[in-house]
C-alpha positions in Angstrom: 240.6 0.3 177.3 241.0 -3.3 178.6 243.8 -2.2 181.0 241.7 0.7 182.3 238.7 -1.6 182.9 240.9 -4.2 184.7 242.6 -1.5 186.8 239.2 0.0 187.8 237.8 -3.5 188.8 241.0 -4.3 190.8 240.7 -1.0 192.6 237.0 -1.6 193.4 238.0 -5.0 194.8 240.6 -3.3 197.0 243.4 -4.9 195.0 244.9 -1.9 193.2 248.4 -2.7 194.5 248.2 -6.1 192.9 247.8 -4.8 189.3 250.3 -3.2 187.0 250.2 -2.3 183.3 253.5 -0.8 182.3 254.1 0.9 178.9 256.7 -1.2 177.1 259.1 -0.3 174.3 258.5 -1.3 170.7 261.5 -3.8 170.7 260.2 -7.2 171.8 263.6 -8.1 173.2 263.8 -4.9 175.2 260.2 -5.3 176.3 260.7 -8.8 177.7 263.9 -7.8 179.4 262.0 -4.9 181.1 259.2 -7.3 182.2 261.7 -9.8 183.7 263.6 -7.0 185.5 260.3 -5.7 186.8 259.5 -9.1 188.3 262.8 -9.3 190.0 262.3 -6.0 191.9 260.8 -6.8 195.3 259.1 -3.5 195.6 257.2 -3.9 192.4 256.6 -7.6 192.0 252.9 -7.2 191.5 253.3 -8.2 187.9 254.4 -7.6 184.4 253.5 -7.1 180.8 250.2 -6.0 179.5 248.3 -6.6 182.7 249.3 -8.7 185.6 247.6 -9.7 188.8 249.0 -11.6 191.7 246.7 -13.8 193.8 248.4 -13.1 197.1 250.0 -9.7 197.9 252.6 -11.2 200.3 254.2 -13.7 198.0 255.8 -13.7 194.6 255.4 -17.2 193.3 255.0 -18.0 189.6 251.9 -20.0 190.4 250.3 -16.8 191.7 251.2 -14.6 188.7 248.8 -14.0 185.9 249.8 -12.2 182.8 247.0 -10.7 180.6 247.9 -9.8 177.1 245.9 -8.6 174.1 247.0 -9.0 170.5 250.8 -8.9 170.4 250.6 -8.8 174.2 249.0 -12.2 174.0 252.1 -13.5 172.1 254.3 -12.0 174.9 252.1 -13.4 177.6 252.4 -16.9 176.1 256.2 -16.7 176.1 256.3 -15.4 179.6 253.8 -18.0 180.9 256.0 -20.8 179.4 259.2 -19.2 180.7 257.9 -18.4 184.2 255.4 -21.2 184.7 252.6 -18.7 185.5 249.0 -18.3 184.1 248.1 -16.2 181.1 244.9 -14.8 179.8 245.0 -14.2 176.1 242.7 -11.7 174.5 242.6 -12.0 170.7 246.3 -13.0 170.8 248.7 -12.8 167.9 249.9 -16.4 167.2 251.8 -15.8 164.0 253.1 -12.3 164.2 256.1 -13.1 162.1 253.7 -13.3 159.1 251.0 -10.9 160.3 253.3 -8.0 161.2 255.5 -7.9 158.1 253.1 -5.4 156.5 253.5 -3.0 159.4 257.2 -2.5 159.1 257.9 1.3 159.2 256.3 4.2 160.9 252.6 3.5 161.6 250.1 4.6 164.4 249.1 2.9 167.6 246.0 0.7 167.4 243.9 2.9 169.7 245.4 6.3 169.0 247.1 8.4 166.3 250.4 8.2 168.2 253.3 7.3 165.9 254.9 3.9 166.3 258.1 2.8 164.6 258.1 -0.9 163.9 261.5 -2.0 162.7 262.3 -5.0 160.6 264.7 -6.3 163.2 261.7 -6.6 165.6 260.4 -9.5 163.5 263.6 -11.4 164.3 263.2 -10.6 168.0 259.7 -11.9 167.9 261.0 -15.1 166.3 263.1 -15.6 169.4 259.9 -15.5 171.5 257.9 -18.0 169.5 256.1 -20.8 171.4 255.3 -23.5 168.8 253.1 -25.4 171.3 252.0 -24.6 174.9 253.1 -27.1 177.5 250.4 -26.8 180.2 247.0 -25.9 178.8 245.5 -25.5 182.3 247.6 -22.3 182.7 245.8 -20.6 179.8 242.5 -18.8 179.3 241.8 -17.7 175.7 239.2 -15.1 174.8 238.8 -15.0 171.0 236.3 -13.0 168.9 235.0 -14.4 165.6 234.6 -10.8 164.4 238.3 -9.9 164.9 239.1 -7.8 161.9 242.9 -8.1 162.4 243.6 -11.7 163.4 242.0 -15.1 162.7 240.2 -16.5 165.7 240.5 -20.1 164.4 244.3 -19.8 164.5 244.0 -18.7 168.1 241.8 -21.6 169.1 244.1 -24.1 167.3 247.2 -22.7 169.0 245.8 -23.2 172.6 244.3 -26.7 172.5 243.0 -27.9 175.8 243.1 -24.5 177.3 240.0 -22.8 178.7 238.5 -21.0 175.8 235.7 -18.5 175.4 234.9 -17.8 171.7 232.8 -14.7 171.3 230.4 -14.8 168.4 231.1 -11.5 166.6 232.8 -8.6 168.5 236.1 -7.1 167.2 239.8 -7.1 167.6 239.7 -4.8 170.6 236.8 -6.8 172.2 234.8 -3.6 172.7 232.4 -5.3 175.2 235.3 -6.4 177.3 233.6 -5.1 180.5 231.4 -8.2 180.3 234.5 -10.4 180.7 236.5 -8.6 183.3 235.3 -10.8 186.2 235.8 -14.0 184.3 239.4 -12.9 183.5 240.1 -11.9 187.1 238.5 -15.1 188.4 240.9 -17.2 186.3 243.7 -15.0 187.7 242.6 -16.0 191.2 241.0 -12.7 192.1 237.4 -13.4 193.2 234.8 -10.7 192.7 232.6 -11.8 195.6 
């Protein structure tokens, strides 16, 4: 839902070519390898992971790249932002998935559908390799956290991104069902001006 809203807004702004939201594999190691490979291809360097925008269509500089990740995508976005030196928008991000995801090992269903999803125990080790104990440049991060998140603790999110721009929503849910209200703020942080 968030990806569709961002895509629609980027299209309305005439920036559809600067947005990409690829479907990634379940393996965190393979997912990050695919993202990094995507960024290396000149013909598709508009972005990576969950959602990405680029401030200028004619340059591929880390300072112009913004990765937008929700839930586990926020965990990935944090690792990528630290590795690439780019900006990241984190929407109810997982900050301790090594603990939070243990209960989901096995075949389960996707968060927004009944599609089966095989989460293997080895993925927890792969996630450990992507851990960012502390962010290095808070100015590169924009956290949107909902106090009503029924899956993750918003207080852990706020504590994990000290000094970052933060918007704490009073209430809401894990999926941030009213995300349409925040699309322009997210894109503004990414350097995409709505006006």
